[in-house]
PASEZA-452977 format. One record per residue (C-alpha): residue number from 1; residue in one letter; z, x, y. Coordinates in nm, 3 decimals. Each point is the difference from the previous one (the first is absolute). Example, Ala and Ser with C-alpha at 12.3 -4.5 7.8 and 13.67 -1.06 7.14 Angstrom:
2
   sedo   fipa         w         u         v
      1      a     0.780     1.230    -0.450
      2      s    -0.066     0.137     0.344
END
This chain:
238
   sedo   fipa         w         u         v
      1      m    -0.306   -10.939    -7.921
      2      a    -0.018     0.323    -0.199
      3      i    -0.230     0.084    -0.290
      4      a     0.156    -0.090    -0.335
      5      s     0.110     0.305    -0.198
      6      h    -0.116    -0.116    -0.345
      7      w    -0.371    -0.050    -0.062
      8      r    -0.210    -0.091    -0.300
      9      l    -0.266     0.242    -0.123
     10      i    -0.273    -0.180    -0.194
     11      p    -0.173     0.238    -0.245
     12      p    -0.363     0.091     0.077
     13      l    -0.237    -0.286    -0.078
     14      e    -0.375     0.001    -0.063
     15      a    -0.150    -0.348     0.043
     16      p    -0.276    -0.197     0.177
     17      g     0.029    -0.015     0.378
     18      k     0.062    -0.375     0.008
     19      i     0.311     0.047    -0.216
     20      q     0.121     0.296     0.205
     21      m    -0.027    -0.202     0.323
     22      a     0.172    -0.300    -0.159
     23      l     0.284     0.228    -0.108
     24      d     0.043     0.149     0.349
     25      q     0.005    -0.349     0.153
     26      w     0.249    -0.124    -0.259
     27      l     0.231     0.296     0.062
     28      l    -0.010    -0.061     0.376
     29      r     0.073    -0.370    -0.040
     30      q     0.287     0.060    -0.243
     31      h     0.151     0.265     0.226
     32      q    -0.041    -0.220     0.306
     33      l     0.192    -0.276    -0.180
     34      g     0.279     0.241    -0.094
     35      l    -0.085    -0.024    -0.371
     36      h    -0.123     0.355    -0.051
     37      p     0.110     0.346     0.122
     38      p    -0.221     0.234     0.204
     39      t    -0.268     0.145    -0.225
     40      l    -0.219     0.307    -0.039
     41      r    -0.296     0.006    -0.234
     42      f    -0.320     0.195    -0.067
     43      y    -0.313    -0.142    -0.155
     44      t    -0.372     0.042    -0.069
     45      w    -0.283    -0.251     0.004
     46      l    -0.192    -0.064    -0.322
     47      p    -0.287    -0.073     0.018
     48      a    -0.095     0.173     0.324
     49      a     0.018    -0.234     0.298
     50      i    -0.054    -0.037     0.372
     51      s     0.294    -0.160     0.175
     52      l    -0.070    -0.193     0.319
     53      g     0.249    -0.039     0.283
     54      y     0.145    -0.349     0.032
     55      h    -0.197    -0.076     0.317
     56      q    -0.314     0.196    -0.091
     57      q    -0.282    -0.253    -0.010
     58      r    -0.310     0.218     0.004
     59      y    -0.110     0.248    -0.262
     60      p    -0.338     0.120    -0.131
     61      a    -0.171    -0.241    -0.240
     62      h    -0.072     0.279    -0.249
     63      w     0.373     0.034    -0.070
     64      e    -0.026    -0.307    -0.222
     65      q    -0.241     0.179    -0.237
     66      l     0.171     0.338    -0.031
     67      h     0.089     0.154    -0.337
     68      w     0.209     0.299    -0.108
     69      r    -0.040     0.136    -0.352
     70      d    -0.184    -0.315    -0.109
     71      k     0.272    -0.233     0.129
     72      p    -0.027    -0.217     0.313
     73      i     0.206     0.115     0.297
     74      a     0.234    -0.284     0.089
     75      l     0.043    -0.125     0.357
     76      v     0.368    -0.076     0.055
     77      r     0.170    -0.145     0.306
     78      r     0.318     0.180     0.108
     79      p     0.291    -0.192     0.154
     80      t     0.014     0.277     0.264
     81      g    -0.234     0.077     0.288
     82      g    -0.235     0.290     0.061
     83      r    -0.345     0.092    -0.124
     84      a    -0.156     0.028    -0.344
     85      v     0.127     0.261    -0.247
     86      l    -0.185     0.126    -0.308
     87      h     0.247     0.030    -0.286
     88      q    -0.147     0.259    -0.234
     89      g     0.161     0.337    -0.054
     90      d     0.302    -0.102     0.208
     91      l     0.368    -0.081    -0.043
     92      t     0.159    -0.291     0.186
     93      y     0.362    -0.015     0.109
     94      a     0.193    -0.311     0.106
     95      v     0.333    -0.027     0.181
     96      i     0.172    -0.338     0.039
     97      v     0.302     0.027     0.227
     98      s     0.197    -0.155     0.285
     99      g     0.243     0.141     0.254
    100      i    -0.234     0.242     0.179
    101      a     0.019    -0.063     0.374
    102      g    -0.274     0.059     0.254
    103      s    -0.362    -0.087     0.071
    104      r    -0.257    -0.020    -0.278
    105      i    -0.120     0.353     0.066
    106      q     0.360     0.125    -0.003
    107      v     0.058    -0.171    -0.335
    108      y    -0.324     0.154    -0.131
    109      q     0.101     0.344     0.108
    110      e     0.353    -0.027    -0.135
    111      i    -0.124    -0.112    -0.342
    112      c    -0.267     0.273     0.005
    113      q     0.265     0.272     0.024
    114      f     0.047    -0.009    -0.377
    115      l    -0.375     0.061    -0.042
    116      i     0.004     0.291     0.246
    117      q     0.305     0.163    -0.161
    118      g    -0.122    -0.064    -0.353
    119      w    -0.335     0.166     0.064
    120      r     0.171     0.283     0.186
    121      s     0.199     0.071    -0.317
    122      l    -0.339     0.050    -0.170
    123      g    -0.114     0.237     0.274
    124      v    -0.217    -0.251     0.188
    125      e     0.063    -0.069     0.370
    126      l    -0.092    -0.339     0.143
    127      h     0.004    -0.144     0.350
    128      f    -0.069    -0.341     0.153
    129      g    -0.355    -0.087     0.110
    130      e    -0.093    -0.051     0.362
    131      a    -0.293    -0.245     0.004
    132      g     0.004    -0.279     0.256
    133      r    -0.109    -0.362    -0.031
    134      g    -0.354     0.101    -0.093
    135      y     0.098    -0.023    -0.364
    136      i    -0.040    -0.379     0.003
    137      h    -0.379     0.042     0.015
    138      n    -0.008     0.218    -0.312
    139      p     0.003    -0.189    -0.334
    140      n     0.125     0.315    -0.177
    141      c     0.376     0.055     0.019
    142      f    -0.047     0.372    -0.065
    143      g    -0.265     0.032     0.272
    144      t     0.270     0.043     0.267
    145      a     0.365     0.101     0.009
    146      t     0.242    -0.199     0.215
    147      g     0.363     0.074     0.076
    148      a     0.090    -0.182    -0.322
    149      d    -0.207     0.236    -0.216
    150      l     0.073     0.346    -0.138
    151      v    -0.246     0.283     0.044
    152      l    -0.034     0.351    -0.139
    153      p    -0.004     0.304     0.234
    154      d    -0.383     0.012    -0.020
    155      g    -0.019    -0.359     0.126
    156      k    -0.085    -0.166    -0.331
    157      k     0.186    -0.326    -0.051
    158      l     0.212     0.002    -0.316
    159      i     0.200    -0.324     0.027
    160      g    -0.094    -0.331     0.159
    161      s     0.274    -0.262     0.023
    162      a     0.037    -0.365     0.101
    163      q     0.291    -0.238     0.054
    164      l     0.110    -0.360    -0.029
    165      h     0.322    -0.135     0.158
    166      r     0.182    -0.317    -0.104
    167      n     0.332    -0.101     0.157
    168      g     0.135     0.352     0.032
    169      a    -0.143     0.123    -0.331
    170      t    -0.286     0.252    -0.009
    171      l    -0.267     0.079    -0.257
    172      q    -0.170     0.332     0.067
    173      h    -0.255     0.126    -0.248
    174      g    -0.259     0.270     0.022
    175      s    -0.273     0.188    -0.182
    176      i     0.037     0.373    -0.069
    177      r    -0.343     0.154    -0.062
    178      l     0.020     0.252    -0.281
    179      n    -0.337     0.055    -0.172
    180      p    -0.249    -0.263     0.120
    181      d    -0.366     0.017    -0.099
    182      p    -0.196     0.098     0.317
    183      a    -0.318    -0.161    -0.139
    184      l     0.177    -0.333    -0.050
    185      f     0.156     0.024     0.346
    186      k    -0.346     0.052     0.152
    187      q    -0.139    -0.292    -0.199
    188      v     0.275    -0.229     0.131
    189      f     0.021     0.108     0.365
    190      e    -0.351     0.149     0.036
    191      v     0.130     0.314     0.172
    192      e     0.063     0.357    -0.107
    193      e     0.363     0.100     0.035
    194      a     0.193     0.315    -0.080
    195      i     0.268    -0.147    -0.226
    196      a     0.327     0.175    -0.069
    197      s     0.052     0.078    -0.368
    198      l     0.343     0.131    -0.097
    199      p     0.073     0.171    -0.334
    200      y     0.317    -0.189    -0.092
    201      a     0.060    -0.228    -0.296
    202      k     0.108    -0.353     0.089
    203      e     0.322     0.053    -0.192
    204      t     0.086     0.304     0.213
    205      i    -0.069    -0.192     0.321
    206      i     0.204    -0.302    -0.109
    207      e     0.292     0.224    -0.094
    208      a    -0.009     0.178     0.337
    209      l    -0.029    -0.323     0.201
    210      t     0.273    -0.171    -0.200
    211      a     0.238     0.290     0.068
    212      s    -0.087     0.004     0.371
    213      a     0.051    -0.377     0.029
    214      q     0.354     0.037    -0.127
    215      q     0.066     0.280     0.251
    216      c    -0.170    -0.162     0.301
    217      f     0.143    -0.349    -0.042
    218      k     0.334     0.126    -0.141
    219      i    -0.033    -0.237    -0.296
    220      h     0.042    -0.014    -0.374
    221      l    -0.310    -0.108    -0.194
    222      t     0.046    -0.184    -0.328
    223      p    -0.308    -0.006    -0.227
    224      q    -0.054    -0.354    -0.129
    225      p    -0.320    -0.132    -0.159
    226      l    -0.111    -0.355     0.073
    227      s     0.143    -0.259    -0.236
    228      q    -0.203    -0.264    -0.182
    229      k     0.144    -0.268     0.229
    230      e    -0.097     0.200     0.308
    231      w    -0.353     0.043    -0.131
    232      q    -0.027    -0.375    -0.050
    233      e     0.095    -0.057     0.364
    234      i    -0.234     0.272     0.128
    235      l    -0.300    -0.127    -0.198
    236      a     0.064    -0.349     0.137
    237      e    -0.047     0.130     0.356
    238      p    -0.277    -0.190     0.187
END
């Protein structure tokens, strides 16, 4: 089965993490049922949040009392695996697609080509991480870089991604760190880390990655906002 040539592009959305995760799950389910085309979207989390991997059971107790700019930091469960991600100063992408053959890591790396090429068009070179299984002992997704993550030449991790598969359909979404607050990061993960900070507006990045997605996947993207009926279904998600 080949990748469909016509995809939907949902305009950038700023919303609470619980809604963003419900939307990603809804898109995957609709695509899996053959009711929705492959989709690309970009979004940000408001208020700031920490997303937990689907199977991540342990996290520091102080995460439940964290605040950012006088607003509580939400704890949100992702439908995908992996470790915790702090969503502040980042941009998240999501790809919902079917028809990509291979192992999970092969699917990861094929989808990630549009991220590599898009950033290359902005003059930024990325490569896949090389960490082994030790990452499972680190609660911080950005504390290590596996073969499913994208890293800058100096070793700093720029993009952490995770996947969910359902009957041949794949949801892959990931956090692109742009201008995170190092003090907040230290407060959350209790470690100092040299964090990449790239001087690009979100609009510039979205434009570059949208263009590269069309080239990499050989597709046509049709911008289409969510309808009122779709929102009703998404907000009814459990």
